[in-house]
C-alpha positions in Angstrom: 12.6 13.3 30.3 12.4 10.6 32.9 14.3 7.5 32.2 12.8 4.0 32.2 12.3 2.6 35.6 14.8 -0.2 36.4 12.1 -2.9 37.1 13.0 -6.5 37.7 11.9 -8.6 36.1 4.7 -17.1 5.8 4.4 -17.5 2.9 2.4 -19.7 0.8 0.1 -20.1 3.8 -3.1 -18.5 2.7 -3.9 -15.3 4.7 -7.0 -17.0 6.1 -4.9 -19.7 7.8 -2.1 -17.5 9.2 -1.7 -17.4 13.0 -1.2 -13.9 14.6 2.6 -14.5 15.0 2.9 -15.8 11.4 1.1 -12.7 10.2 3.3 -10.4 12.3 6.5 -11.9 10.8 5.1 -11.9 7.3 4.2 -8.2 7.6 7.8 -7.5 8.6 9.1 -9.2 5.5 6.6 -7.5 3.2 7.4 -4.1 4.7 11.1 -4.6 3.9 10.5 -5.9 0.4 8.1 -3.2 -0.5 10.4 -0.5 0.8 13.2 -1.7 -1.4 10.9 -1.8 -4.4 9.7 1.7 -3.8 13.2 3.1 -3.7 14.1 1.4 -6.9 10.9 2.4 -8.7 10.2 5.9 -7.6 13.6 7.4 -7.0 15.9 5.4 -9.2 13.5 4.8 -12.1 14.9 1.2 -12.2 12.3 -1.2 -10.8 13.8 -4.5 -9.6 10.5 -6.4 -9.7 7.5 -6.3 -12.0 4.4 -4.3 -11.3 2.5 -7.6 -10.8 5.1 -8.7 -8.2 4.9 -5.4 -6.5 1.1 -5.4 -6.5 1.1 -8.9 -5.1 3.3 -7.9 -2.2 1.1 -5.0 -1.3 -2.0 -7.1 -1.7 -0.8 -9.8 0.7 0.3 -7.1 3.1 -3.2 -5.5 3.0 -5.0 -8.8 3.3 -3.0 -9.6 6.4 -3.6 -6.2 7.9 -7.3 -6.5 7.3 -7.4 -9.8 9.0 -5.1 -8.7 11.8 -5.7 -5.0 12.1 -3.9 -4.8 15.4 -0.7 -6.2 13.9 -0.3 -3.4 11.5 3.3 -2.2 11.5 4.6 1.3 12.1 6.3 1.2 8.7 3.2 -0.4 7.0 3.4 0.0 3.2 -0.4 0.7 3.5 0.4 4.0 5.1 3.1 4.9 2.5 2.8 6.2 -1.0 5.8 6.3 -3.3 9.2 7.4 -1.9 10.6 10.6 -0.6 11.6 13.1 -3.3 15.1 13.0 -4.6 17.6 15.5 -3.3 18.4 16.4 -6.9 15.2 18.4 -7.2 13.6 21.3 -5.3 10.8 19.9 -3.1 7.2 20.7 -3.8 4.6 20.2 -1.0 1.2 19.0 -2.3 -1.8 21.0 -1.2 -3.8 17.7 -1.1 -2.0 14.4 -0.7 -1.4 12.3 -3.8 -2.5 8.9 -2.6 -2.2 5.4 -4.2 -5.0 3.0 -5.0 -6.0 -0.3 -3.3 -5.9 -3.2 -5.7 -8.3 -5.9 -6.9 -7.0 -9.0 -8.6 -10.1 -11.0 -9.5 -13.9 -10.7 -10.0 -14.6 -11.5 -6.3 -12.3 -8.6 -5.2 -14.3 -6.2 -7.4 -17.6 -7.4 -6.1 -16.2 -7.1 -2.5 -15.1 -3.5 -3.3 -18.6 -2.6 -4.4 -20.1 -4.3 -1.4 -17.8 -2.3 0.9 -18.8 0.9 -0.7 -22.5 0.2 -0.3 -22.1 -1.0 3.3 -20.1 2.1 4.3 -22.6 4.4 2.7 -25.5 2.4 4.3 -27.2 2.0 0.9 -30.2 -0.2 0.6 -30.4 -3.1 -1.9 -32.4 -1.1 -4.4 -30.3 2.1 -4.0 -28.3 2.8 -7.2 -24.6 3.6 -7.1 -22.6 4.3 -10.3 -18.8 3.7 -10.9 -16.5 4.9 -13.6 -14.0 2.5 -15.2 -10.9 3.6 -17.1 -7.5 2.1 -18.1 -4.8 2.3 -15.5 -1.8 3.9 -17.3 1.6 2.6 -16.5 3.6 5.8 -16.2 4.6 8.5 -13.8 2.0 10.4 -11.7 2.2 14.2 -12.0 0.4 17.1 -10.3 -0.1 20.3 -12.3 -1.1 23.4 -10.3 -2.7 26.3 -12.2 -3.4 29.7 -10.6 -5.6 32.1 -12.5 -5.2 29.8 -15.6 -1.4 29.8 -15.6 0.7 26.7 -14.9 2.7 27.6 -11.8 4.2 24.3 -10.7 4.4 20.7 -11.8 5.4 18.1 -9.2 5.9 14.3 -9.1 4.0 12.2 -6.5 7.1 11.7 -4.3 6.0 10.3 -1.0 2.4 11.5 -1.5 2.9 14.5 0.7 5.9 16.1 -1.0 7.1 15.6 -4.6 9.8 16.9 -6.9 9.4 20.2 -8.7 9.7 19.3 -12.4 8.0 22.4 -13.8 10.5 23.3 -16.4 10.5 19.7 -17.7 6.7 19.5 -17.7 6.5 22.7 -19.8 8.2 20.8 -22.7 5.3 18.2 -22.9 2.9 19.1 -25.7 -0.1 17.5 -23.9 0.2 19.8 -20.9 -1.4 23.2 -21.5 0.6 26.2 -20.3 -2.5 28.2 -19.7 -6.2 27.6 -19.4 -9.4 29.5 -20.1 -12.5 29.2 -18.0 -10.7 27.2 -15.3 -11.2 27.7 -11.5 -8.9 30.3 -10.0 -7.0 27.4 -8.3 -6.9 24.1 -10.2 -4.6 21.1 -9.6 -4.9 18.6 -12.4 -3.5 15.1 -11.9 -2.6 12.5 -14.4 0.0 10.2 -15.8 3.1 11.0 -18.0 3.8 8.1 -20.3 5.5 7.2 -23.6 3.8 5.4 -26.5 5.1 2.1 -27.8 5.9 3.7 -31.2 7.9 6.6 -29.6 9.6 4.2 -27.3 10.8 2.0 -30.1 12.0 5.0 -32.1 13.9 6.4 -29.1 15.6 3.1 -28.4 16.8 2.9 -32.0 18.2 6.4 -31.7 19.9 5.5 -28.3 21.5 2.4 -29.7 22.7 4.3 -32.8 24.3 6.9 -30.5 26.1 4.1 -28.7 23.9 4.2 -25.6 22.1 1.4 -23.8 18.5 0.8 -24.9 15.8 1.7 -22.3 14.2 -1.3 -20.6 10.5 -0.2 -21.0 8.4 2.8 -21.7 7.6 3.5 -18.0 11.2 3.7 -17.0 12.2 6.0 -19.8 9.2 8.2 -19.3 10.0 8.6 -15.6 13.7 9.2 -16.3 12.9 11.7 -19.0 10.6 13.8 -16.7 13.1 13.7 -13.9 16.1 15.1 -15.9 18.0 17.9 -14.5 18.4 19.4 -18.0 14.9 20.3 -19.4 16.4 20.1 -22.9 16.8 16.3 -22.5 13.1 16.1 -21.5 12.2 18.1 -24.5 14.0 15.6 -26.8 11.9 12.8 -25.5 8.3 12.3 -26.9 6.2 12.2 -23.7 2.4 12.2 -23.4 0.0 13.1 -20.6 -3.5 11.8 -19.7 -5.5 13.7 -17.1 -7.8 11.7 -14.8 -8.1 13.5 -11.4 -7.5 16.7 -9.5 -6.1 18.0 -6.2 -6.9 21.4 -4.7 -9.8 23.3 -6.3 -11.1 26.8 -5.6 -14.5 25.6 -6.8 -15.9 22.2 -7.8 -15.5 21.0 -11.4 -18.8 19.0 -11.4 -21.0 16.8 -9.3 -19.6 13.5 -10.6 -16.3 11.9 -11.5 -17.4 11.4 -15.1 -18.5 15.0 -15.6 -15.4 16.4 -13.9 -13.1 14.5 -16.2 -15.2 15.8 -19.2 -14.7 19.3 -17.8 -10.9 18.7 -17.8 -11.1 17.6 -21.5 -13.0 20.9 -22.3 -10.3 22.8 -20.6 -7.7 21.4 -23.0 -6.4 18.2 -21.4 -6.2 14.8 -23.0 -8.3 12.2 -21.2 -8.8 8.5 -21.9 -11.6 7.8 -24.4 -12.1 4.3 -22.8 -13.4 5.9 -19.6 -17.0 4.9 -19.1 -19.7 4.8 -16.4 -21.6 1.7 -15.2 -24.1 0.9 -12.5 -23.3 -2.7 -11.5 -20.5 -5.1 -11.0 -21.3 -7.2 -14.1 -20.9 -4.2 -16.4 -17.7 -3.1 -14.7 -16.2 -6.5 -15.3 -17.4 -6.5 -18.9 -15.6 -3.3 -19.6 -12.5 -4.6 -17.8 -12.4 -7.6 -20.2 -13.0 -5.4 -23.2 -10.0 -3.2 -22.2 -7.9 -6.3 -21.5 -8.7 -7.7 -24.9 -7.6 -4.4 -26.5 -4.5 -4.0 -24.3 -2.0 -5.0 -27.0 -3.4 -2.6 -29.6 -3.7 0.5 -27.4 -0.3 1.7 -28.2 0.7 2.5 -24.6 1.2 0.4 -21.5 -1.6 -0.3 -19.0 -1.6 -2.7 -16.1 -5.3 -2.8 -15.2 -8.6 -0.9 -14.9 -9.4 1.7 -12.3 -12.9 1.9 -10.8 -14.2 5.0 -9.0 -17.4 5.9 -7.3 -19.0 8.4 -9.7 -20.8 10.7 -7.3 -18.4 13.1 -5.7 -20.5 13.6 -2.6 -20.3 9.9 -2.1 -16.5 10.1 -2.5 -16.4 12.8 0.2 -18.4 10.6 2.6 -16.3 7.5 1.9 -13.0 9.4 2.5 -9.8 7.5 2.9 -8.4 4.6 4.8 -4.7 4.7 5.5 -3.1 5.8 2.2 -5.9 4.7 -0.1 -9.3 6.2 -1.0 -12.3 4.0 -0.1 -14.0 5.1 -3.2 -11.6 3.7 -5.8 -9.7 0.5 -6.6 -7.4 -0.7 -9.4 -8.4 -4.1 -10.9 -5.0 -5.5 -12.1 -4.4 -7.8 -14.9 -3.7 -11.5 -14.1 -0.4 -13.1 -13.2 2.2 -14.9 -15.4 4.1 -18.1 -14.6 7.4 -19.7 -15.5 9.3 -22.9 -14.8 12.8 -23.0 -13.3 15.1 -25.0 -10.9 15.4 -24.4 -7.2 19.1 -24.5 -6.6 19.4 -23.7 -2.9 17.4 -22.9 0.2 18.9 -20.2 2.5 17.6 -19.2 5.9 17.4 -15.5 6.7 16.8 -14.1 10.2 14.6 -11.0 10.5 14.2 -8.2 13.0 11.8 -10.2 15.2 14.0 -13.3 15.0 11.9 -15.2 12.5 13.8 -17.7 10.4 12.6 -17.3 6.8 13.5 -19.9 4.1 14.4 -18.3 0.8 14.5 -20.2 -2.5 17.5 -19.4 -4.7 16.4 -20.1 -8.2 18.1 -20.6 -11.6 17.4 -17.2 -13.2 14.2 -17.2 -15.2 12.5 -14.3 -17.1 8.8 -13.8 -16.4 7.1 -11.0 -18.2 10.4 -9.3 -19.0 11.7 -9.5 -15.4 14.4 -11.8 -14.2 13.4 -13.7 -11.1 16.2 -15.3 -9.0 14.6 -16.0 -5.6 11.3 -16.6 -3.9 10.3 -16.6 -0.3 9.3 -20.0 1.1 7.7 -18.5 4.2 8.2 -21.2 6.8 8.9 -24.9 7.5 5.2 -25.9 7.2 5.0 -24.4 3.7 8.1 -26.4 2.5 6.6 -29.6 4.0 3.1 -29.0 2.5 4.5 -28.3 -1.0 7.2 -31.0 -0.5 9.8 -28.6 -1.9 13.3 -29.9 -2.2 16.6 -28.5 -3.4 17.1 -29.5 -7.1 13.4 -29.5 -7.9 11.9 -28.1 -11.0 9.3 -25.6 -9.8 6.6 -23.3 -11.2 7.0 -19.6 -10.3 4.2 -17.1 -10.3 4.8 -13.4 -10.5 1.5 -12.2 -9.2 -1.1 -13.4 -6.7 -0.9 -13.9 -3.0 2.9 -13.7 -2.7 5.5 -12.8 -5.4 7.8 -14.3 -6.4 6.0 -17.5 -5.3 6.7 -21.2 -5.8 3.2 -22.4 -6.6 4.0 -26.0 -7.6 6.7 -28.6 -7.8 6.9 -30.4 -11.1 7.1 -33.9 -9.6 7.7 -35.8 -12.8 11.0 -33.9 -13.3 12.3 -34.6 -9.7 15.7 -36.4 -9.8 16.2 -39.6 -7.9 17.8 -39.3 -4.5 16.7 -35.7 -3.9 16.3 -35.4 -0.1 13.7 -33.5 1.9 14.9 -30.2 3.3 15.7 -30.3 7.0 14.8 -27.1 8.7 17.4 -25.9 11.2 16.7 -26.0 14.9 19.5 -23.4 15.6 19.8 -19.8 14.4 22.3 -19.7 11.5 23.6 -16.3 12.7 24.2 -16.7 16.4 23.7 -20.4 17.1 20.9 -19.9 19.6 18.0 -22.3 19.7 15.3 -21.7 17.1 11.8 -22.6 18.5 8.2 -22.3 17.7 6.9 -19.8 20.3 3.5 -20.0 21.8 1.1 -17.3 20.7 -0.2 -15.7 23.9 -3.4 -14.6 22.1 -4.3 -18.2 21.0 -2.2 -20.5 23.3 -1.1 -22.3 20.1 2.5 -22.9 18.9 3.6 -20.5 16.2 4.2 -22.0 12.8 7.3 -19.8 12.4 10.6 -20.7 14.1 12.3 -17.8 15.9 15.8 -17.3 17.2 15.8 -17.1 21.0 19.1 -15.1 21.0 17.2 -11.7 21.2 19.7 -8.8 21.4 22.7 -11.1 21.3 21.7 -12.2 17.8 23.6 -10.0 15.3 20.9 -10.4 12.7 18.1 -9.2 14.9 20.1 -6.2 16.2 21.2 -5.2 12.7 17.6 -5.4 11.4 16.3 -3.4 14.3 18.8 -0.7 13.5 17.8 -0.7 9.8 14.2 -0.3 11.0 15.2 2.5 13.4 16.6 4.7 10.5 13.9 3.6 8.0 11.8 6.1 6.1 8.8 5.9 8.5 11.0 6.0 11.6 13.9 8.4 12.2 14.5 8.8 8.4 18.1 10.1 8.7 19.3 11.4 5.3 22.5 9.6 4.2 22.1 6.8 6.7 20.6 3.9 4.9 20.7 0.1 4.9 24.2 -0.2 3.6 25.7 2.3 6.0 24.0 0.6 9.0 25.3 -2.8 7.9 28.8 -1.4 7.6 28.7 0.5 10.9 27.2 -2.6 12.7 29.7 -5.1 11.2 32.6 -2.8 12.2 31.3 -2.3 15.7 30.7 1.4 15.2 27.0 1.3 15.9 25.4 -1.5 17.9 22.3 0.3 19.2 20.3 3.4 18.3 22.0 5.7 20.8 25.3 5.0 19.1 24.1 6.8 16.0 23.8 10.1 17.9 27.4 9.8 19.3 29.1 9.4 16.0 30.3 13.0 15.7 31.6 13.0 19.3 33.5 9.8 18.8 34.9 11.0 15.4 36.1 14.2 17.0 37.7 12.3 19.9 39.5 9.9 17.5 37.6 6.9 18.8 36.4 6.0 15.3 37.4 7.0 11.8 34.6 7.4 9.3 37.1 8.5 6.7 38.7 5.1 6.7 37.8 4.4 3.1 40.4 6.9 2.0 43.3 4.8 3.5 45.8 3.1 1.3 46.2 -0.7 1.0 48.4 -0.8 4.2 45.9 1.1 6.3 47.8 4.4 6.3 46.3 7.7 5.3 47.0 8.4 1.6 49.7 11.0 0.8 50.4 13.2 -2.2 53.6 13.3 -4.2 55.3 15.7 -1.7 54.6 13.2 1.1 51.8 15.3 2.7 48.8 13.5 4.1 45.8 13.9 1.9 42.6 15.2 3.4 39.7 12.7 3.3 37.8 13.0 0.1 34.6 12.1 1.8 34.9 14.8 4.4 31.8 16.7 3.2 29.6 13.6 3.1 30.6 12.6 6.6 29.9 16.1 7.9 26.6 16.1 6.1 25.7 12.9 7.9 26.5 14.3 11.3 24.3 17.3 10.5 21.5 15.1 9.3 21.7 13.1 12.6 21.6 16.2 14.6 18.5 17.4 12.8 16.8 14.2 14.0 17.6 14.8 17.7 14.2 16.4 17.9 11.8 13.7 16.8 8.0 13.4 16.6 6.4 11.0 19.1 4.9 8.7 16.5 8.2 8.3 14.7 10.0 7.5 18.0 7.5 4.9 19.0 7.6 3.5 15.5 11.4 3.4 15.5 11.7 1.3 18.6 10.6 -1.8 16.7 8.0 -3.0 19.2 6.3 -6.2 18.2 2.7 -5.7 17.0 3.0 -1.9 17.1 3.0 -0.6 13.5 3.1 3.0 12.3 -0.7 3.3 12.7 -0.6 2.0 16.3 2.3 4.3 17.0 0.2 7.2 16.0 -2.7 5.9 18.2 -0.4 5.6 21.2 1.1 9.0 20.6 -2.3 10.6 20.3 -3.6 8.9 23.4 -0.7 9.5 25.8 0.6 12.8 24.4 4.2 12.4 25.3 6.8 9.6 25.7 7.0 9.9 29.5 3.3 9.2 29.8 3.5 6.2 27.4 6.5 4.9 29.3 4.8 5.2 32.7 1.6 3.6 31.3 3.5 0.6 30.0 5.3 0.3 33.3 2.2 0.3 35.3 0.4 -2.1 33.1 3.5 -4.4 33.3 3.2 -4.2 37.1 -0.4 -5.4 36.7 -2.0 -2.0 37.3 -5.5 -2.8 36.1 -6.6 0.8 35.4 -3.5 1.5 33.3 -4.0 -1.7 31.2 -7.8 -1.0 30.8 -7.1 2.5 29.7 -4.7 1.2 27.1 -7.4 -1.1 25.8 -9.8 1.9 25.4 -7.7 3.1 22.4 -9.8 2.3 19.3 -7.7 -0.1 17.3 -5.5 -1.3 20.1 -6.4 -4.7 21.6 -4.7 -7.2 23.9 -2.1 -8.3 21.4 -0.9 -4.8 20.6 -1.0 -3.8 24.3 1.0 -6.9 25.3 3.6 -6.0 22.6 4.2 -2.6 24.2 4.2 -3.9 27.7 6.6 -6.8 26.9 8.9 -4.4 25.2 9.4 -2.3 28.4 9.5 -5.5 30.5 12.8 -6.3 28.9 15.8 -4.7 30.9 17.9 -4.6 27.7 15.2 -2.6 26.0 14.8 -0.2 28.9 18.6 0.4 29.1 18.8 1.0 25.4 15.9 3.5 25.6 17.5 5.3 28.5 20.7 5.8 26.5 18.7 7.0 23.5 16.8 9.5 25.6 20.1 11.0 26.7 20.7 11.9 23.0 17.3 12.9 21.7 14.4 15.2 22.5 11.0 13.5 21.8 8.3 16.0 21.0 4.8 15.9 22.4 2.1 14.7 20.1 0.8 17.4 17.9 -2.5 18.9 18.9 -5.2 18.3 16.4 -5.0 20.8 13.6 -8.8 20.9 13.1 -10.7 23.9 14.5 -13.7 21.6 15.1 -15.2 21.7 18.6 -14.5 18.0 18.8 -10.8 18.3 18.0 -8.8 16.5 20.8 -11.9 15.1 22.4 -12.5 11.4 23.1 -15.6 10.0 21.5 -17.4 6.7 21.7 -20.1 5.6 19.3 -22.7 3.0 20.4 -26.0 1.7 19.3 -27.4 1.9 15.7 -26.6 5.0 13.7 -29.3 6.0 11.3 -27.8 8.7 9.0 -24.4 7.2 8.6 -22.7 3.9 9.3 -20.4 3.3 12.3 -17.3 3.3 10.1 -18.4 6.5 8.5 -18.9 8.1 11.9 -15.5 7.1 13.2 -13.8 8.3 10.0 -15.6 11.6 10.3 -14.6 12.1 13.9 -11.0 11.3 13.3 -10.9 13.7 10.3 -12.1 16.4 12.7 -9.3 15.7 15.1 -11.2 13.6 17.7 -10.0 10.4 19.3 -12.3 7.5 18.8 -12.4 5.0 21.7 -13.9 1.5 21.8 -15.0 1.8 25.5 -16.3 4.4 27.9 -14.2 5.7 30.8 -13.9 8.8 32.9 -11.6 10.3 30.2 -14.4 10.0 27.5 -15.8 13.4 26.5 -18.8 12.3 24.4 -20.8 9.2 23.9 -22.9 9.3 20.7 -25.8 6.9 21.4 -28.2 5.6 18.8 -31.1 3.2 19.2 -30.2 0.0 20.9 -27.3 1.5 23.0 -26.7 -0.8 25.9 -23.9 -1.1 28.5 -21.8 1.8 27.1 -24.7 4.2 27.5 -25.3 3.0 31.0 -21.6 3.4 31.9 -21.6 6.9 30.4 -24.6 7.9 32.5 -23.0 6.5 35.6 -19.8 8.4 35.0 -21.5 11.6 34.1 -20.1 11.6 30.5 -22.0 13.8 28.0 -24.4 11.7 25.9 -25.4 12.9 22.5 -27.9 11.7 20.0 -26.9 11.4 16.4 -28.6 14.7 15.7 -26.7 16.3 18.6 -23.5 15.0 17.1 -24.3 16.3 13.7 -25.1 19.8 15.1 -21.9 19.8 17.2 -19.5 19.0 14.3 -21.3 21.4 12.0 -20.3 24.4 14.1 
């Protein structure tokens, strides 16, 4: 692998008003917050924030990504479902991914969802499209795989690709059939494990009587019960199961969502009686309000209503975007508010140097969850809201940002309370904090950023956390706390240092067993005076092994891990697919940095990559410190070439450009289809283009294709090609 050339030289602000830099910084904060919430919710069964707070974080993240698609992060929560399966359980790979749902929070969102569906499908105004609507159960998702009518494996969602094998536990749930009659040879049934309010109350009475702590809510206890290592414990807990979807099938269940769920009910599964089918937005919203009104009397927890396109052939055409189906959305119930006192404003420094003000609040319970802090986004937000330390404020636990200070109670403001003065220096390293100019707009960024760069401990530490994060190197046993400890003690200051830990431990340069020292810093000894072996010997050796396993790393993960501004997980995959290997990416960025026009123009042909994203990559490799750090990292790891397209389609690996008006499908549908078949979709024509699919009205792209001798296909030609 060639080394880098040594060349010289948010946020109460509504999404619609964010600048690109504000959006980029806000996405960084949201990715971190959502990642912590996922770990607590999916793996620990102890959520630290409410569902409404979590949904609001994801919603703001998605809205920002939709407005600034080229800012989408490598570790974007939009591309992530759940959390990796716990090491306590055997892993179970899903035959078909278990994806999460996009969210709607108001009537306009629902109308927009329906509008998007119609637009994607290219439906005319008088073309009918039906949707199902059903309660969204607040429980734990489960996939049940039946082969020849027998339950073979039950697995939790996990990270969407791989879950936890909980078959023995699932077999104890009365609602889950052990065998089926008249089912397809292969049938994966998906649904939600939950506990009723009545059973939850009875269980808590029993736990308290036995001297144990009461469970916090039905969802937590249901998840914890299903994920017990002892199936006998699961059997002692009254769990229920509603079926509402499916995974792999050897043959279709039906032609529509409604009929397929009815088929599951005939096979012996419990389904929700409140599921109904409607043909317009008004009726969907009417059913939503009916379910909301009955929420308290249902006897189990729900947090919204799920809408799905009814026709399954439409679902197939709509496909998926990121980690969500285009054909479904969850309409969540509205937010709750509470009043508390803002006791302090702290300034946090993120990976990109952004200074983020955080409100420290007098603890207040909102909807059963204790809220102690809220993000204040930036200086302008504090000024606009006139937020001051000591103010009584109204906190909202759902909406654009959660927790969010939505209002100051002015009549309760004490006399003499001063306006908050935003710092002009980084609170971590003392470097100047400035409002950078956005190269894309020429305007000053609303966010202040530390100018310290790599000399700022906060930025370096956050970059390392990102490097080992789940969507980057994902080193088992090396998480946020370990990185903080290693960094603070000078053991790891840059990514390459992670891969030299074993060597330095063996040489005596570091001591990762130091936590077994006595109060005076000496190795602990037994009664006979012999030095005790480290008690954490096995865990340290396991860490070394986990690090070595990651020396071979996929190209998208490596690009993601570098923490390049404006290059998220999605863009990392785009760059990997386009360039194939790290050396080619490196060389392209170098040439573009040196103002090589063809290299820069080629970078811009990548569909989804624009000037801002390209500039982020180029600027990263323009920094000598970054090149040196990458050089040292490349000495320790072996980046793999991008995987060849798995599809056997004749367009797999080909570069395709769509131009003109498509008549049998929309442009979005065509791009999605091509990418599903393993093709690269480009936004411009070059000598590297394999096919240009031209519809009526094709202009300059068609002319350029003809001039370059690129194969030009009609829409019918394209359909025939991909059907082979």
